[in-house]
C-alpha positions as CSV (number, residue, x, y, z in Angstrom):
1,M,-7.6,-24.9,-7.3
2,S,-6.3,-21.6,-5.3
3,K,-8.5,-20.8,-1.8
4,K,-9.7,-17.7,-2.8
5,M,-11.3,-19.7,-6.1
6,I,-12.7,-22.2,-3.4
7,H,-14.2,-19.4,-1.2
8,S,-15.6,-17.2,-4.1
9,L,-19.6,-17.2,-4.3
10,K,-19.5,-17.7,-7.9
11,F,-17.7,-21.1,-7.5
12,Q,-19.6,-22.0,-4.6
13,I,-23.0,-21.5,-6.2
14,T,-21.8,-23.4,-9.4
15,A,-20.8,-26.1,-7.2
16,V,-24.1,-26.6,-5.6
17,L,-26.1,-26.2,-8.7
18,A,-23.6,-28.7,-9.9
19,I,-24.5,-31.1,-7.2
20,L,-28.2,-30.8,-7.1
21,L,-28.2,-31.1,-10.9
22,S,-26.0,-34.3,-10.4
23,L,-28.3,-35.6,-7.9
24,F,-31.4,-35.1,-10.0
25,S,-29.7,-36.3,-13.4
26,F,-28.6,-39.5,-11.4
27,A,-32.2,-39.9,-9.9
28,I,-33.9,-39.4,-13.2
29,T,-31.4,-41.5,-15.3
30,Y,-31.3,-44.5,-12.6
31,T,-35.3,-44.4,-12.5
32,L,-35.6,-44.7,-16.1
33,Y,-33.1,-47.2,-16.1
34,N,-34.9,-49.0,-13.5
35,I,-38.3,-48.4,-15.6
36,N,-36.8,-50.0,-18.5
37,E,-35.5,-53.1,-16.2
38,R,-39.0,-53.5,-14.6
39,E,-40.7,-53.4,-18.1
40,K,-38.6,-56.6,-18.9
41,E,-39.6,-58.2,-15.7
42,M,-42.8,-57.2,-16.3
43,A,-42.7,-59.0,-19.6
44,A,-41.2,-62.3,-18.1
45,L,-44.0,-61.9,-15.2
46,H,-46.3,-61.7,-18.1
47,L,-45.1,-64.7,-20.1
48,I,-44.7,-66.8,-16.7
49,N,-48.6,-66.2,-16.5
50,R,-48.8,-67.4,-20.0
51,L,-46.9,-70.2,-19.1
52,Q,-49.6,-71.1,-16.0
53,L,-52.3,-70.3,-18.7
54,I,-50.8,-73.0,-21.2
55,T,-50.8,-75.2,-18.0
56,N,-54.2,-74.9,-16.6
57,Y,-55.5,-75.0,-20.5
58,M,-53.5,-78.3,-20.9
59,D,-55.4,-79.9,-17.6
60,L,-58.5,-78.4,-18.9
61,Q,-58.3,-80.1,-22.1
62,S,-57.1,-83.7,-20.4
63,F,-60.0,-83.5,-18.2
64,N,-62.7,-82.7,-20.9
65,Y,-60.9,-85.4,-23.3
66,L,-61.1,-88.2,-20.6
67,K,-64.6,-87.2,-19.9
68,N,-65.5,-87.4,-23.3
69,A,-63.3,-90.0,-24.7
70,P,-64.3,-91.1,-28.4
71,Q,-66.9,-94.3,-29.0
72,N,-65.5,-94.8,-32.3
73,T,-63.3,-94.5,-35.1
74,N,-64.6,-91.4,-36.8
75,A,-64.7,-89.4,-33.2
76,Y,-61.1,-90.8,-32.5
77,Q,-59.9,-89.4,-35.9
78,R,-61.8,-86.3,-35.2
79,D,-60.1,-85.8,-31.8
80,I,-56.7,-86.3,-33.6
81,N,-57.4,-83.5,-35.7
82,L,-58.5,-81.4,-33.3
83,Y,-56.8,-82.5,-29.6
84,Y,-53.4,-83.7,-31.1
85,D,-52.4,-80.8,-32.9
86,D,-53.6,-78.1,-30.1
87,L,-52.0,-80.4,-27.5
88,K,-48.5,-80.6,-29.7
89,G,-48.5,-76.8,-30.0
90,Q,-49.2,-75.8,-26.3
91,I,-46.5,-78.3,-25.1
92,D,-44.2,-76.8,-27.5
93,N,-44.9,-73.3,-26.7
94,K,-44.5,-74.2,-23.3
95,N,-41.3,-75.7,-23.8
96,D,-40.0,-72.6,-25.7
97,I,-41.0,-70.6,-22.9
98,I,-39.3,-72.6,-20.3
99,T,-36.1,-72.9,-22.3
100,C,-36.3,-69.1,-22.8
101,F,-36.2,-68.5,-19.0
102,T,-33.5,-70.9,-18.3
103,D,-31.6,-69.3,-21.1
104,E,-32.5,-65.8,-19.3
105,H,-33.2,-64.3,-22.9
106,L,-36.7,-63.9,-24.0
107,T,-36.9,-64.2,-27.9
108,A,-38.8,-60.9,-29.5
109,E,-41.6,-63.4,-31.1
110,L,-42.6,-64.8,-27.2
111,V,-42.8,-61.2,-25.7
112,D,-43.9,-59.7,-29.0
113,M,-41.3,-56.7,-29.2
114,D,-38.9,-55.4,-31.7
115,S,-36.1,-57.0,-29.8
116,G,-35.0,-59.9,-27.2
117,I,-35.1,-59.2,-23.6
118,D,-32.0,-60.5,-21.4
119,L,-32.9,-61.1,-18.1
120,N,-31.4,-60.4,-14.8
121,L,-32.8,-63.1,-12.5
122,D,-32.0,-63.4,-8.9
123,D,-30.1,-66.4,-7.8
124,N,-33.0,-68.4,-6.1
125,T,-35.1,-67.6,-9.4
126,K,-32.3,-69.4,-11.3
127,K,-32.4,-72.0,-9.1
128,T,-36.1,-72.8,-9.3
129,L,-36.1,-72.1,-13.2
130,N,-33.3,-74.8,-13.7
131,R,-35.5,-77.3,-11.4
132,L,-38.4,-76.4,-13.5
133,Q,-36.2,-77.1,-16.6
134,E,-35.2,-80.4,-15.5
135,T,-38.8,-81.1,-14.3
136,W,-40.1,-80.3,-17.7
137,N,-37.5,-82.1,-19.5
138,T,-38.4,-85.1,-18.0
139,Y,-42.1,-84.5,-18.2
140,Y,-41.9,-83.4,-21.7
141,Q,-40.1,-86.4,-22.9
142,E,-42.3,-88.8,-21.1
143,L,-45.3,-87.1,-22.6
144,N,-44.1,-87.3,-26.2
145,D,-43.6,-90.8,-25.7
146,T,-47.1,-91.2,-24.3
147,L,-48.7,-89.5,-27.1
148,G,-46.6,-90.7,-29.8
149,Q,-46.7,-89.6,-33.6
150,R,-49.7,-88.4,-35.4
151,N,-49.4,-91.0,-37.9
152,E,-49.0,-93.6,-35.5
153,H,-52.0,-93.5,-34.0
154,P,-51.2,-91.4,-30.8
155,K,-52.4,-92.5,-27.5
156,L,-54.4,-89.1,-26.9
157,A,-56.2,-91.1,-23.8
158,A,-53.1,-91.9,-22.2
159,A,-51.5,-88.7,-22.7
160,A,-54.4,-87.0,-21.2
161,Q,-54.4,-89.3,-18.3
162,Y,-50.5,-88.7,-17.8
163,I,-51.2,-85.0,-18.0
164,T,-53.3,-85.3,-15.4
165,D,-51.6,-87.4,-12.9
166,N,-48.3,-85.5,-13.6
167,Q,-49.1,-81.7,-14.1
168,S,-49.3,-80.6,-10.9
169,R,-45.1,-81.1,-10.2
170,I,-44.9,-78.5,-13.3
171,K,-47.7,-76.2,-11.8
172,N,-46.4,-76.0,-8.3
173,L,-42.7,-75.1,-10.0
174,E,-44.7,-72.4,-12.2
175,E,-46.4,-71.1,-9.4
176,T,-42.9,-70.7,-7.3
177,V,-41.1,-68.9,-10.1
178,V,-44.3,-66.4,-10.4
179,K,-43.8,-65.8,-6.9
180,Q,-40.3,-65.2,-6.8
181,L,-40.4,-62.7,-9.6
182,Q,-42.9,-60.9,-8.2
183,H,-40.9,-60.7,-4.8
184,D,-37.8,-59.8,-7.2
185,L,-39.9,-57.2,-8.6
186,K,-41.3,-55.6,-5.4
187,K,-37.9,-55.5,-4.1
188,R,-36.2,-53.9,-7.2
189,I,-39.4,-51.3,-6.9
190,N,-38.5,-50.6,-3.3
191,W,-35.0,-50.0,-3.4
192,I,-35.6,-47.5,-6.1
193,S,-37.9,-46.0,-4.2
194,S,-35.4,-45.8,-1.2
195,V,-32.6,-44.3,-3.7
196,N,-35.0,-42.0,-4.8
197,K,-35.9,-41.0,-1.1
198,M,-32.0,-40.7,-0.4
199,I,-31.5,-38.5,-3.1
200,L,-34.3,-36.4,-2.2
201,A,-33.2,-36.3,1.2
202,A,-29.6,-35.5,-0.1
203,A,-30.9,-32.7,-2.0
204,F,-32.9,-31.5,0.6
205,V,-29.5,-31.4,2.9
206,V,-27.8,-29.5,0.2
207,A,-30.6,-27.0,-0.5
208,L,-30.8,-26.6,3.3
209,M,-27.4,-25.7,3.7
210,T,-27.1,-23.7,0.6
211,L,-29.7,-21.7,2.3
212,I,-27.9,-21.4,5.6
213,G,-24.5,-20.7,4.0
214,F,-26.6,-17.8,1.8
215,Y,-27.8,-16.5,4.7
216,I,-24.3,-16.7,6.7
217,K,-22.4,-15.6,3.9
218,V,-24.3,-13.5,1.8
219,I,-27.8,-11.9,3.7
220,I,-25.7,-11.0,7.1
221,P,-22.9,-9.5,5.2
222,L,-24.9,-7.5,2.9
223,N,-26.9,-6.2,6.3
224,R,-23.7,-5.2,7.9
225,A,-22.8,-3.5,4.5
226,V,-25.9,-1.9,4.2
227,E,-25.6,-0.6,8.3
228,G,-22.1,0.6,7.2
229,F,-23.5,2.6,4.4
230,N,-26.1,4.1,6.4
231,R,-23.3,5.0,9.2
232,V,-21.2,6.7,6.7
233,A,-24.0,8.3,5.1
234,K,-24.9,10.2,8.7
235,G,-21.4,11.2,9.1
236,D,-19.6,8.4,10.9
237,F,-16.7,8.4,8.5
238,G,-14.1,5.8,9.1
239,H,-16.6,2.9,9.9
240,Q,-15.3,-0.4,9.5
241,V,-17.6,-3.3,8.3
242,V,-16.7,-6.5,9.8
243,I,-15.2,-9.1,6.9
244,S,-16.0,-12.9,8.2
245,S,-15.8,-14.5,5.1
246,D,-13.3,-14.1,1.4
247,N,-15.9,-14.0,-1.4
248,E,-17.1,-11.2,-3.1
249,I,-19.3,-10.0,-0.6
250,A,-16.2,-9.7,1.2
251,S,-14.4,-8.1,-1.5
252,I,-17.5,-5.4,-1.3
253,A,-16.8,-4.8,2.1
254,K,-13.3,-4.7,1.8
255,S,-13.8,-1.8,-0.9
256,F,-16.3,-0.2,1.2
257,N,-13.6,-0.2,4.2
258,H,-11.1,1.1,1.8
259,L,-13.6,4.0,1.0
260,S,-14.5,4.6,4.4
261,L,-10.7,4.8,5.1
262,R,-10.4,7.3,2.6
263,L,-13.5,9.4,3.7
264,N,-12.2,9.7,7.1
265,S,-8.8,10.9,5.8
266,I,-10.1,13.4,3.6
267,F,-12.6,14.2,6.5
268,Q,-9.6,14.4,8.9
269,L,-7.6,16.6,6.7
270,I,-10.5,19.1,6.4
271,H,-10.8,19.1,10.3
272,R,-6.9,20.1,10.3
273,V,-7.0,22.5,7.9
274,Q,-9.8,24.3,9.8
275,Q,-7.4,23.9,13.1
276,G,-3.8,23.6,11.7
277,D,-1.2,26.4,11.9
278,D,2.0,24.2,11.6
279,L,3.7,23.0,8.5
280,D,5.5,20.2,10.7
281,S,2.3,18.8,12.0
282,T,0.5,19.2,9.0
283,L,2.8,16.9,7.2
284,G,2.8,14.3,9.7
285,F,-0.6,13.8,9.6
286,I,-0.7,13.7,6.1
287,A,1.8,10.8,6.5
288,E,0.2,9.3,9.3
289,Q,-3.4,9.4,7.7
290,F,-2.6,8.8,4.2
291,S,-0.7,5.9,4.8
292,S,-3.8,4.1,4.8
293,I,-5.0,4.7,1.5
294,L,-2.0,4.9,-0.2
295,P,1.5,2.9,0.1
296,I,3.9,5.5,1.8
297,N,7.1,5.3,3.3
298,W,8.3,8.7,2.7
299,T,6.7,12.2,2.6
300,S,8.0,15.6,2.1
301,V,7.1,18.9,1.3
302,L,9.3,21.5,-1.0
303,L,8.5,25.1,-1.4
304,H,9.6,28.2,-3.2
305,N,11.9,30.3,-1.0
306,G,11.7,33.1,-3.3
307,N,13.4,32.0,-6.0
308,A,11.6,31.0,-8.9
309,T,14.2,28.7,-10.1
310,M,14.4,26.5,-6.9
311,L,12.6,24.8,-4.4
312,E,13.4,24.2,-0.6
313,L,13.0,21.0,1.3
314,Q,11.0,22.1,4.3
315,K,10.0,19.0,6.2
316,A,10.5,15.3,5.7
317,Y,9.0,12.2,7.3
318,I,10.2,8.6,6.9
319,D,7.6,5.8,8.1
320,G,5.8,8.2,10.0
321,K,8.3,9.7,11.9
322,P,10.1,13.0,11.5
323,H,13.2,13.1,9.3
324,R,15.8,15.4,10.1
325,L,17.3,16.8,7.1
326,P,18.8,19.9,6.2
327,R,16.7,22.6,4.3
328,I,18.6,21.6,1.0
329,H,17.6,23.9,-2.2
330,F,16.7,21.8,-5.5
331,S,17.1,23.3,-9.0
332,L,14.0,23.3,-11.1
333,E,15.7,23.2,-14.6
334,A,15.6,20.5,-16.7
335,T,14.5,18.2,-13.6
336,L,11.4,16.2,-13.0
337,L,10.4,18.7,-10.5
338,E,9.9,21.3,-13.2
339,K,7.6,18.6,-15.1
340,A,5.6,17.9,-12.0
341,I,4.7,21.8,-11.3
342,N,3.9,22.4,-15.3
343,S,1.7,19.3,-15.1
344,E,-1.6,19.5,-14.0
345,K,-2.0,16.0,-12.5
346,P,0.6,14.1,-10.1
347,L,3.6,13.0,-11.7
348,L,4.3,9.2,-11.3
349,I,7.8,7.5,-10.9
350,S,7.8,3.9,-10.8
351,N,11.4,3.1,-11.3
352,L,12.8,5.7,-9.1
353,Q,16.3,4.2,-8.7
354,E,17.0,3.7,-12.5
355,V,15.7,7.2,-13.3
356,A,17.9,9.0,-10.6
357,A,21.1,6.9,-11.7
358,N,20.5,8.1,-15.2
359,N,20.2,11.5,-15.0
360,K,23.0,13.8,-12.7
361,K,20.5,16.8,-12.8
362,Y,18.1,14.6,-10.6
363,V,19.6,16.0,-7.3
364,F,16.2,15.3,-5.5
365,L,15.6,11.7,-7.1
366,R,19.1,10.7,-6.0
367,L,18.0,11.8,-2.4
368,L,14.9,9.7,-2.4
369,A,17.0,6.9,-4.1
370,K,19.6,6.9,-1.1
371,E,16.6,6.4,1.5
372,G,15.8,3.3,-0.5
373,M,12.9,4.5,-2.3
374,Q,11.5,2.8,-5.5
375,S,8.1,4.4,-6.4
376,A,7.6,8.4,-6.0
377,I,4.4,10.4,-6.8
378,F,5.1,14.3,-7.2
379,L,2.0,16.4,-6.1
380,H,2.2,20.0,-7.3
381,L,0.9,22.4,-4.6
382,T,-0.8,25.3,-7.0
383,E,0.2,29.0,-6.9
384,A,-3.9,29.3,-6.4
385,T,-3.4,28.2,-3.0
386,Q,0.0,30.8,-2.5
387,V,2.0,28.3,-1.6
388,P,3.9,27.0,-4.8
389,G,6.0,24.0,-4.4
390,M,5.6,20.1,-4.3
391,L,4.4,17.6,-2.0
392,I,5.9,14.4,-2.5
393,F,5.3,10.7,-1.4
394,A,7.6,7.9,-2.3
395,S,7.7,4.2,-1.3
396,R,10.1,1.5,-0.9
397,E,8.2,-1.0,-3.2
398,E,8.8,-1.0,-7.0
399,N,5.3,0.0,-8.8
400,A,3.9,0.7,-5.7
401,Y,1.3,3.4,-7.5
402,N,-1.1,2.7,-9.9
403,E,-3.8,4.6,-11.8
404,E,-6.2,4.7,-8.7
405,H,-3.8,6.2,-6.7
406,I,-3.0,9.0,-9.2
407,E,-6.8,9.5,-9.6
408,L,-7.1,9.7,-6.0
409,L,-4.5,12.5,-5.5
410,N,-5.6,14.2,-8.7
411,N,-8.9,14.3,-7.4
412,I,-8.1,15.6,-3.5
413,A,-5.0,17.9,-4.8
414,H,-6.9,21.0,-4.6
415,L,-7.9,20.2,-0.8
416,V,-4.0,19.0,-0.1
417,T,-2.8,22.2,-1.1
418,H,-5.4,24.3,0.2
419,S,-4.1,22.6,3.7
420,F,-0.7,23.8,3.0
421,G,-2.0,27.1,2.2
422,K,-3.9,27.8,5.1
423,T,-1.3,26.0,7.4
424,V,1.6,28.6,6.0
425,K,-1.1,31.6,6.2
426,M,-1.6,30.4,9.9
427,A,1.8,30.3,10.5
428,E,2.4,33.7,9.2
429,Q,-0.5,34.6,11.4
430,R,1.1,33.3,14.6
431,R,4.2,35.1,13.7
432,L,2.6,38.1,13.1
433,A,0.5,37.6,16.3
434,A,3.8,37.3,18.1
435,I,5.0,40.4,16.5
436,G,2.1,41.9,18.7
437,E,3.2,39.9,21.7
438,F,6.4,41.9,21.2
439,T,4.9,45.2,20.7
440,S,3.2,45.0,24.1
441,G,6.5,44.0,25.4
442,I,8.2,47.1,24.4
443,V,5.4,49.2,25.5
444,H,5.8,47.6,28.6
445,E,9.7,47.7,28.7
446,V,10.4,51.1,27.1
447,R,7.5,53.1,29.1
448,N,9.8,53.0,32.5
449,P,13.3,53.7,31.0
450,L,11.6,56.6,29.3
451,T,10.0,58.0,32.5
452,T,13.3,57.8,34.1
453,I,15.1,59.7,31.5
454,G,12.4,62.2,31.6
455,L,12.9,62.6,35.2
456,A,16.6,62.6,34.9
457,L,16.4,65.5,32.0
458,K,14.0,67.3,34.4
459,Y,16.5,67.3,36.9
460,F,19.4,68.2,34.6
461,G,17.4,71.0,33.6
462,R,17.3,72.5,37.2
463,L,20.5,71.6,38.7
464,E,24.0,71.7,37.9
465,L,25.7,68.4,37.6
466,D,26.6,67.4,41.1
467,E,26.7,63.5,42.4
468,D,23.1,62.7,42.0
469,G,22.9,64.2,38.8
470,N,26.1,61.6,37.8
471,E,24.0,58.8,39.5
472,W,20.9,59.8,37.2
473,A,22.8,60.2,34.4
474,E,24.6,56.9,34.7
475,I,20.8,55.4,35.3
476,S,19.6,56.7,32.2
477,N,22.4,56.1,30.2
478,R,22.2,52.4,31.2
479,E,18.5,51.9,30.7
480,S,18.8,54.1,27.2
481,E,21.2,51.4,26.3
482,R,19.2,48.6,27.2
483,M,16.0,50.2,25.4
484,G,18.3,50.4,22.6
485,R,19.3,46.5,22.7
486,L,15.5,45.6,23.2
487,L,14.5,47.8,20.1
488,E,17.3,46.3,18.0
489,D,16.5,42.8,18.8
490,I,12.5,43.5,18.0
491,L,13.1,45.0,15.0
492,L,15.7,41.8,14.0
493,Y,12.7,39.2,15.2
494,A,9.7,41.0,13.6
495,K,11.1,42.4,10.3
496,P,12.1,39.7,7.6
497,V,15.9,38.7,7.4
498,Q,17.5,40.1,4.3
499,L,20.6,38.3,3.2
500,N,23.5,39.5,1.4
501,L,24.8,36.1,0.3
502,K,28.2,35.5,-1.2
503,T,30.1,32.3,-1.3
504,I,32.7,31.7,1.4
505,N,35.1,29.1,2.7
506,F,33.1,27.9,5.9
507,L,36.3,26.5,7.7
508,D,38.1,29.6,7.3
509,F,35.3,31.8,8.4
510,L,35.4,29.5,11.4
511,N,38.9,29.8,12.3
512,E,38.8,33.8,11.6
513,F,35.6,34.2,14.2
514,I,37.2,32.1,16.8
515,H,40.3,34.0,16.7
516,T,38.6,37.5,16.6
517,N,36.1,36.7,19.5
518,K,38.7,34.8,21.8
519,A,38.8,37.7,24.1
520,I,35.3,37.5,24.9
521,G,35.6,34.5,27.4
522,E,38.5,36.3,29.1
523,S,36.6,37.4,32.0
524,K,35.9,34.1,33.1
525,N,39.1,32.6,31.9
526,I,36.8,30.5,29.3
527,D,38.8,29.5,26.0
528,L,36.7,28.7,22.5
529,E,38.6,26.2,20.9
530,M,38.8,23.7,18.0
531,P,40.1,20.2,18.0
532,E,43.9,20.3,16.9
533,C,43.1,18.1,13.7
534,I,40.4,20.9,12.4
535,R,42.8,23.9,13.1
536,K,45.4,22.0,11.0
537,K,42.6,20.7,8.9
538,E,43.9,17.1,8.8
539,H,41.2,14.4,7.6
540,Y,38.7,17.2,6.7
541,D,37.9,19.1,3.5
542,D,39.6,22.6,4.0
543,Q,37.7,24.0,1.2
544,I,34.1,23.6,2.0
545,K,32.0,26.6,0.3
546,V,28.7,27.9,1.8
547,R,26.6,30.7,0.5
548,A,26.0,32.9,3.5
549,D,25.7,36.4,4.7
550,T,29.0,36.8,6.8
551,D,27.5,39.6,9.0
552,R,24.4,37.6,9.7
553,L,26.4,34.4,10.3
554,S,29.0,36.4,12.5
555,Q,26.0,37.4,14.5
556,I,24.3,34.1,14.8
557,L,28.1,32.5,16.4
558,L,28.5,35.1,18.5
559,N,25.1,35.0,20.0
560,I,25.5,31.4,20.6
561,Y,29.0,31.8,21.9
562,R,27.9,34.5,24.5
563,N,25.1,32.3,25.9
564,A,27.8,29.2,26.1
565,I,30.2,31.7,27.9
566,E,27.1,32.6,30.4
567,A,26.4,28.9,31.1
568,A,30.1,27.5,31.4
569,D,31.7,27.3,34.6
570,D,34.8,29.5,35.1
571,D,38.0,28.1,33.9
572,S,36.6,25.6,31.6
573,K,36.6,25.6,27.5
574,I,34.1,25.7,25.0
575,Q,34.6,23.7,21.9
576,C,33.7,24.0,18.1
577,L,33.3,20.8,16.5
578,F,33.0,20.6,12.5
579,L,31.5,18.1,10.2
580,S,31.0,17.6,6.8
581,D,28.4,15.4,4.8
582,H,29.2,14.7,1.4
583,E,26.0,12.7,0.8
584,A,23.7,15.1,1.9
585,H,25.5,18.1,1.0
586,T,25.7,19.3,4.4
587,V,28.0,21.0,6.9
588,T,27.5,20.8,10.6
589,M,28.8,22.7,13.3
590,T,28.7,22.1,17.0
591,I,29.4,24.5,19.8
592,N,29.7,22.5,23.0
593,N,30.1,23.9,26.9
594,Q,30.3,22.0,29.8
595,G,27.7,24.1,32.3
596,K,24.8,22.7,33.8
597,A,22.2,20.7,31.8
598,I,19.2,22.7,30.3
599,P,16.1,20.9,32.0
600,E,13.9,19.7,29.3
601,D,10.7,22.1,29.9
602,I,13.3,24.9,29.3
603,L,14.8,23.2,26.3
604,K,11.4,23.1,24.5
605,R,10.8,26.6,25.0
606,I,14.0,28.0,23.9
607,G,13.6,30.3,20.9
608,E,10.1,31.3,22.2
609,P,9.6,35.1,22.1
610,F,10.4,36.4,25.5
611,F,11.0,33.3,27.3
612,T,14.3,33.6,29.1
613,T,16.0,32.3,32.5
614,K,18.0,35.2,32.3
615,N,17.7,38.3,35.1
616,R,17.8,41.0,32.4
617,G,17.4,39.0,29.1
618,T,15.2,40.2,26.3
619,G,14.0,36.5,25.3
620,L,14.9,37.2,21.7
621,G,18.3,36.0,21.2
622,M,18.0,32.4,20.4
623,G,14.5,33.3,18.5
624,I,16.7,35.8,16.0
625,V,19.4,33.2,15.7
626,K,16.7,30.4,14.4
627,R,14.8,32.9,12.2
628,M,18.6,33.7,10.6
629,V,19.7,29.7,10.4
630,D,16.4,29.1,8.7
631,A,16.9,31.9,6.3
632,H,20.2,30.4,5.4
633,S,18.2,27.1,4.8
634,G,19.9,25.4,7.8
635,Q,18.6,23.8,10.6
636,L,19.0,24.6,14.3
637,R,19.2,22.0,17.3
638,I,19.8,22.0,21.0
639,T,20.5,19.1,23.2
640,S,21.6,18.7,26.6
641,S,22.5,16.5,29.2
642,V,24.5,16.1,32.4
643,E,27.2,13.8,30.8
644,K,28.0,15.7,27.6
645,G,26.6,19.3,28.7
646,T,24.8,21.6,26.1
647,D,25.4,21.1,22.4
648,V,23.8,23.9,20.0
649,I,24.2,22.4,16.8
650,I,23.7,24.1,13.1
651,T,23.5,22.3,9.8
652,L,24.0,24.3,6.6
653,P,23.8,23.5,2.8
654,Y,27.2,23.6,0.8
655,V,27.2,24.6,-2.4
656,G,30.4,22.5,-3.6
657,V,34.1,21.7,-2.7
658,A,36.5,23.8,-4.5
């Protein structure tokens, strides 16, 4: 018998009722049985009383006969007809009764019942009956011998005298038997009463314990549940009811707690929708909150990047933590992603590993399978939210999701998609706000150069060019150039990045870039180099193909290279490392300089508009680099330490190996 079954109220109530029913059934059965036995004892007692009546009757007749003894033959003959036959009948009747008691079986004729009675006598009573039987046998034999036969002139007077002289012994034994039978009967009646009292006490204890248990296991938990419902009704989403048992009421409480957690997660999601403006944090919030209502090990979002036949992996969380993956593109054609987008309900995949292995087009499923996922749910982010794409939940458990999970996601799908829609809109608003800040910066930065240029132009208009004129000319020219660079940076940052994509050999492009721009570091005697094994293409795939805009990619590398030169010490080296990952379909390039480590607080802010540590920097360079890397579906990371210097890491997806 399982522990869960023992703790269930159904089992406990059934067990209590069975115990009470058993107690009362036993009490009734025991009482009825003993009533039947007492009826037998009452019959035996009645028969003993009858025996005493016979004894008294014989005494009375003997006394009367001796008192009125016959005076003549006629009177004697009359007494024979009357007294003899009656005396013999009483003697024989008494003998039958005593014999039945000794045998512990009363015949039906004696007790005037349909069947005889088997007696269950006490040992002391049996001993007394045996003495009575022995005494009676002697008495019976001597009395018959004294009386004689009817046809042989019986001695009635002698028999009467014998009865008068010897009846007292029989009478005393009969009286003892009566007392013992009465004592046995009373003792057994008291025992029946005690048994019934004990059964009644046991039933009372069981009933009392049942009431106490009912109060503890039913009333108190129900009161807690009612209080919990009231608190949730007042807006305390997430309130949990204390569970102190493992029965049906506990199941109700668990269901309530589950419901409360779901309500809280949905409420928190609504709250996050009102405040969230970052896709990463919103996805992280969903990964954290939904783990309480769904079995989740993986959460990710795929969005259209302008191509209706492709989805781009934007963010991913595994076990509630950010999972660093490049922005890989996944084709929709003839895949489950396409099926999910065309479905109104979430798509459930229970045997993920098998499905991924059986179809080469399921690239995204193979990515999930590689991460150890066994089950997944694809939730379509509807176009009504202006965020066409897919939200993915996955678990390492087989058959982790059921119809309840599907129905839950189906019911809240509009809320989730609205959350992402608002998040993306807020992100766009932040970008537009940044553009507004840029504009303010532009106004501030352009005003002074324009004033300077205006003054110089006025001066040039009045005087011929002399030494001062040359100075003003230089200033005007320098400021104009700086203003031009600033305006160019602003335009690059503010406008959408337009790419002219084509397939290139990434390693060849990298070697060519290094060769072309090697002279940039000559002023500080700094070399940009690659390890010998990479230059000679040893142990590396020399035909890695990427889709890229070569002008933008050169701009990215040039900006990073110049920053590295500025940060590096004189007479040092800047190293460019290269790594390809065939399983992730990515290529990673790392540019390292051994200059001073970047403090953590500054490292976090690299890429923010107008944040710079340079005296004449615009603070837009790394922001532009990041936007261009993002446009290539890549990933930009910067790490810095005293031991290793500063690494700028760019990861790009590749389209294949030639």
